[in-house]
C-alpha positions in Angstrom: -16.2 5.6 -35.9 -14.8 2.1 -35.4 -11.9 1.8 -33.0 -9.4 -1.1 -33.1 -6.9 -1.2 -30.3 -3.7 -3.3 -30.9 -1.8 -4.4 -27.9 0.5 -7.1 -26.7 3.8 -7.7 -25.0 6.6 -5.4 -26.1 8.4 -6.7 -29.3 5.6 -9.0 -30.6 5.0 -7.0 -33.7 1.8 -5.1 -32.8 3.0 -1.9 -34.6 3.5 -3.8 -37.9 0.1 -5.5 -37.5 -1.6 -2.1 -36.8 0.1 -0.5 -39.9 -0.9 -3.5 -42.1 -4.5 -3.4 -40.9 -4.6 0.3 -41.7 -3.4 -0.4 -45.2 -6.3 -2.8 -45.8 -8.9 -0.4 -44.3 -7.7 2.4 -46.6 -7.7 0.0 -49.5 -11.4 -0.7 -48.8 -12.2 3.1 -48.9 -12.3 3.8 -45.2 -10.7 7.0 -44.1 -8.2 5.5 -41.6 -5.9 6.9 -39.0 -3.2 4.7 -37.4 -2.3 6.4 -34.1 0.7 5.4 -32.0 0.2 6.1 -28.3 3.3 4.1 -27.3 5.9 6.4 -25.7 8.5 4.4 -27.6 7.2 5.2 -31.1 8.0 2.9 -34.0 5.1 3.6 -36.3 7.1 6.0 -38.5 9.8 3.2 -38.8 7.2 0.7 -39.8 5.8 3.0 -42.6 9.4 4.1 -43.3 8.6 7.8 -43.3 8.5 10.7 -40.8 5.3 11.1 -38.8 4.3 13.9 -36.4 1.7 14.7 -33.8 -0.9 15.7 -36.4 -2.2 13.1 -38.8 -0.2 13.0 -42.1 -1.3 11.4 -45.3 0.6 8.3 -46.2 -1.4 7.1 -49.2 -5.1 7.7 -50.3 -7.4 7.3 -47.2 -4.5 6.3 -44.9 -3.1 8.7 -42.3 -0.5 8.1 -39.6 0.4 10.0 -36.4 2.7 9.6 -33.4 1.4 11.2 -30.2 3.5 14.0 -28.8 2.6 13.6 -25.2 4.2 16.9 -24.1 2.0 18.9 -26.5 -1.1 17.1 -25.2 0.0 17.8 -21.6 0.5 21.5 -22.3 -2.9 21.8 -23.9 -4.8 19.9 -21.3 -2.8 20.4 -18.1 -0.9 23.6 -18.7 -2.5 25.6 -15.9 -1.9 22.9 -13.4 1.7 22.4 -14.6 2.4 26.2 -14.3 1.0 26.3 -10.8 3.0 23.3 -9.6 6.1 24.9 -11.1 5.3 28.1 -9.2 5.0 26.2 -5.9 8.3 24.4 -6.5 10.2 27.6 -7.4 8.8 29.2 -4.2 10.3 26.3 -2.3 13.7 27.0 -3.7 14.0 24.9 -6.8 15.5 26.4 -10.0 13.2 27.1 -13.0 14.2 24.2 -15.2 14.1 21.7 -12.3 10.7 23.0 -11.3 9.4 22.7 -14.9 10.6 19.1 -15.1 9.2 18.0 -11.7 5.8 19.7 -12.5 5.2 16.9 -15.0 4.0 14.0 -12.9 5.2 10.5 -13.9 2.9 8.7 -16.3 1.1 11.9 -17.4 2.4 11.6 -20.9 0.7 8.2 -21.3 -2.5 9.4 -19.7 -3.0 12.1 -22.3 -2.8 9.6 -25.0 -6.3 8.7 -23.9 -7.5 12.3 -24.2 -6.2 12.4 -27.8 -8.2 9.3 -28.7 -11.3 10.9 -27.3 -10.7 14.1 -29.4 -10.4 12.1 -32.6 -13.6 10.2 -31.7 -15.5 13.5 -31.1 -14.2 15.1 -34.3 -15.4 12.2 -36.5 -12.8 13.1 -39.1 -12.0 9.4 -39.7 -14.0 6.3 -40.2 -11.5 4.0 -38.6 -9.1 4.7 -35.7 -6.4 2.0 -35.2 -4.4 2.5 -32.0 -0.9 1.2 -31.8 -0.9 1.1 -28.0 1.7 0.8 -25.3 2.7 -2.8 -24.2 0.0 -4.6 -22.3 1.0 -3.7 -18.8 0.9 0.1 -19.5 -2.2 -0.2 -21.7 -4.2 -2.0 -19.0 -3.3 0.6 -16.4 -4.5 3.3 -18.8 -7.8 1.4 -19.4 -8.4 1.3 -15.7 -7.7 5.0 -15.3 -11.3 6.3 -15.8 -12.6 4.1 -13.0 -9.8 5.0 -10.6 -10.0 8.7 -11.4 -13.8 8.6 -10.9 -13.5 7.1 -7.4 -11.1 9.8 -6.3 -13.2 12.6 -7.9 -16.4 11.4 -6.2 -14.9 10.7 -2.8 -12.3 13.5 -2.4 -11.9 16.1 -5.1 -15.4 17.5 -5.5 -15.9 18.0 -1.7 -12.5 19.6 -1.4 -13.0 21.8 -4.4 -16.3 23.1 -2.9 -14.5 23.9 0.4 -11.6 25.7 -1.4 -14.0 28.0 -3.3 -15.6 29.1 -0.1 -12.4 29.5 2.0 -10.0 30.8 -0.7 -11.0 34.6 -0.5 -10.6 34.5 3.3 -7.3 32.7 3.6 -5.5 33.8 0.3 -3.6 36.8 1.8 -2.4 34.8 4.9 -1.5 31.8 2.7 0.6 33.8 0.3 2.4 35.7 3.1 3.3 32.4 4.9 4.2 30.2 1.9 5.3 32.6 -0.8 2.8 31.4 -3.5 -0.9 31.8 -4.1 -3.7 29.4 -3.7 -4.7 27.7 -7.0 -7.0 29.8 -9.1 -10.2 28.6 -10.7 -8.5 27.4 -13.9 -6.2 25.2 -11.9 -9.1 23.9 -9.7 -11.3 23.1 -12.7 -8.6 21.4 -14.9 -8.6 18.0 -13.0 -12.3 17.6 -13.1 -12.6 18.6 -16.7 -9.9 16.1 -17.5 -11.8 13.4 -15.5 -15.0 14.2 -17.5 -13.1 13.6 -20.7 -11.9 10.2 -19.4 -15.4 9.3 -18.2 -16.8 10.0 -21.6 -14.0 8.0 -23.2 -14.7 5.0 -21.0 -18.2 4.8 -22.5 -16.6 4.6 -25.9 -13.9 2.0 -24.9 -16.5 -0.3 -23.3 -19.0 0.0 -26.1 -18.2 -3.3 -27.8 -20.0 -2.3 -31.0 -17.4 0.5 -31.4 -14.2 -0.6 -29.7 -12.5 -4.0 -29.7 -9.0 -5.1 -28.8 -6.8 -7.3 -30.9 -4.1 -9.2 -29.0 -0.9 -9.7 -30.8 1.2 -12.6 -29.4 4.1 -14.9 -30.3 4.3 -18.7 -29.9 6.4 -18.4 -26.8 5.5 -19.4 -23.2 6.1 -16.1 -21.5 4.4 -14.1 -24.3 1.3 -16.4 -24.3 1.0 -16.2 -20.5 1.1 -12.4 -20.6 -1.5 -12.3 -23.4 -3.9 -14.6 -21.4 -3.5 -12.3 -18.4 -4.2 -9.3 -20.6 -7.4 -10.9 -22.0 -8.6 -11.5 -18.4 -7.9 -8.0 -17.3 -9.5 -6.5 -20.4 -12.6 -8.4 -19.5 -12.4 -7.1 -16.0 -12.5 -3.5 -17.4 -15.4 -4.5 -19.7 -13.3 -4.1 -22.9 -13.9 -6.8 -25.5 -11.3 -8.7 -27.4 -12.4 -10.0 -30.8 -9.2 -11.5 -32.3 -5.9 -13.0 -31.3 -3.0 -12.7 -33.8 -0.2 -15.2 -33.4 2.8 -13.6 -35.1 6.1 -15.0 -36.3 5.2 -18.6 -37.0 8.2 -20.3 -38.7 6.9 -21.6 -42.1 6.9 -25.3 -42.9 9.2 -24.4 -45.9 12.0 -23.7 -43.5 14.0 -27.0 -43.2 17.3 -25.7 -41.8 18.2 -28.1 -38.8 18.8 -25.0 -36.7 15.1 -24.2 -36.6 13.8 -27.7 -36.0 13.7 -27.4 -32.2 12.0 -24.0 -32.6 9.4 -25.4 -34.9 8.7 -28.2 -32.5 8.2 -25.9 -29.6 6.1 -23.5 -31.8 3.8 -26.4 -32.7 3.1 -27.0 -29.0 2.6 -23.3 -28.3 0.4 -22.8 -31.3 -2.0 -25.5 -30.0 -1.9 -23.7 -26.6 -2.9 -20.4 -28.2 -5.9 -22.0 -30.0 -7.0 -23.9 -26.9 -6.5 -21.3 -24.2 -8.1 -18.4 -26.2 -11.0 -20.5 -27.4 -13.6 -19.4 -28.5 -11.8 -16.3 -29.7 -10.6 -16.7 -33.4 -6.9 -16.9 -33.9 -5.0 -15.8 -37.0 -1.5 -17.0 -37.6 1.1 -14.8 -39.4 4.4 -16.3 -40.6 7.9 -15.2 -39.7 9.2 -13.2 -42.7 12.7 -13.4 -44.1 13.0 -9.6 -44.0 12.1 -6.7 -41.7 8.6 -5.4 -41.8 9.6 -1.9 -42.7 8.1 0.1 -45.6 4.9 -0.1 -47.6 6.1 -3.0 -49.8 6.8 -5.3 -46.8 3.6 -4.2 -45.0 1.6 -5.1 -48.2 2.8 -8.7 -47.8 1.8 -8.7 -44.1 -1.6 -7.2 -45.0 -2.3 -10.0 -47.5 -1.5 -12.7 -44.9 -3.4 -10.9 -42.1 -6.5 -9.8 -43.9 -6.7 -11.5 -47.3 -10.0 -10.4 -48.8 -11.6 -9.7 -45.5 -12.8 -6.4 -44.1 -10.7 -6.0 -40.9 -13.3 -3.5 -39.5 -15.7 -6.4 -38.8 -16.1 -7.6 -35.2 -14.7 -11.1 -35.4 -16.2 -12.3 -32.1 -18.8 -10.7 -29.9 -17.9 -11.2 -26.3 -20.2 -10.5 -23.4 -17.9 -9.4 -20.6 -20.5 -8.4 -18.0 -24.1 -9.5 -17.5 -26.7 -9.4 -14.7 -28.9 -12.5 -14.5 -32.1 -13.1 -12.4 -32.4 -16.7 -11.3 -35.1 -18.0 -9.0 -35.8 -14.6 -7.7 -32.1 -14.0 -6.9 -29.6 -11.9 -8.8 -26.3 -13.0 -10.2 -23.5 -10.9 -11.7 -21.4 -12.8 -14.3 -18.0 -11.4 -15.2 -16.1 -12.9 -18.1 -12.6 -13.8 -16.8 -11.2 -16.5 -19.1 -8.4 -18.6 -17.7 -8.5 -17.2 -14.1 -8.5 -19.7 -11.2 -11.1 -18.9 -8.5 -8.4 -18.8 -5.8 -6.8 -15.8 -7.6 -9.9 -13.7 -7.3 -10.7 -11.5 -4.2 -14.0 -9.8 -3.7 -15.1 -7.1 -1.3 -18.1 -4.8 -1.3 -18.2 -1.2 -0.1 -21.5 0.7 -0.4 -22.6 0.3 -4.0 -19.2 -0.7 -5.2 -17.9 -4.2 -5.7 -14.1 -4.4 -5.5 -12.6 -7.1 -7.6 -8.9 -7.9 -7.4 -7.0 -10.3 -9.6 -3.2 -10.3 -9.0 -2.0 -6.7 -9.2 -5.1 -5.4 -10.9 -8.2 -4.1 -9.1 -11.5 -2.8 -10.4 -14.1 -0.8 -8.4 -17.3 -1.9 -10.2 -20.3 0.4 -9.5 -23.1 -2.1 -9.2 -26.5 -1.8 -10.9 -29.2 -0.4 -8.7 -30.8 -3.9 -8.3 -27.6 -5.2 -6.7 -26.3 -2.2 -4.8 -28.4 -2.9 -1.7 -27.6 -6.6 -1.7 -24.5 -8.5 -0.4 -22.4 -11.1 -2.3 -23.4 -14.5 -1.0 -21.1 -16.7 -3.0 -19.0 -17.0 -6.1 -17.8 -19.6 -8.5 -15.9 -19.9 -11.8 -17.9 -21.6 -14.5 -17.5 -21.6 -18.3 -14.8 -18.8 -18.0 -17.3 -16.6 -16.1 -16.9 -15.5 -12.5 -20.5 -15.9 -11.2 -21.3 -13.8 -8.1 -24.5 -14.5 -6.3 -26.2 -11.7 -4.3 -28.6 -12.1 -1.4 
């Protein structure tokens, strides 16, 4: 299966681009699913037809679905949710309030990842196009497998082992004092089973022969800046970007004086997009005179976006992480385009290298050759953060 993940700042047109890409893939004979994992779904509006949680046929070879996060949560987290609800009710909350509070913030977005993994395992489709949440949320989700792995290794597994030993002894006392039972085996197993799903999905998302990201942006300063940050953070999580799509370019045929200042600023920002994302390829999509809603409108977008190309190709192969041996010393190179050295913080704990850029942090488990060594210096060169070990 080939996975194409569309992301970008909210409102840049990534849903329309995902839908149009799906049209072209289906046209070429690939069995294609366009899946919306954005909590604010708009894929059904783009296709101009109702869509549900399960894939629905839109036209030959083309299917669409909008993730119902609550259904995913119940199927994967139901035992934990019911236990938390029981605890809250024992503490005096009413049933409905307890049910609502048992769903932790952000869980609906997290289970979008599990749904992607299930489609990948089922192999029911040749192409999976993900209309993801806006960049900030999407990046937090991509970092989740590593963050969850750290907590599972350091805390959860040791505590789970202790609980299994002590539970039979303390259960009667605990229930008498608190009014609710200790978590049963189903509740204890659910978080680790969920983590195993995320860990397996991480291998899929970081396999650049399977998964690539397409960044959708607009020729506006704030949007470009966010897209550049997204590209750096995707590299930090070892997820490859293979194409940038500059959407809503005002055509040269528009001569109305009202748009002249817009066209002038767009020219400047178009140059910025090409320069700042180099060597990534950039495709420019015009601003249309009508809303991109319905198959007829999406066909026009598809022709401008794909032409005669096969959009399942990998437009650019990006090496985001590499280990280099140089003069008997090791160096770790991490692709971080456009990031100044002063914005990078490095610390090492055990066999983990902690990399922080702004509000994003990655705990990178080092290869065996580097785990016993210490960072001895770092520099930014040719868009790579090059870290020496001694």
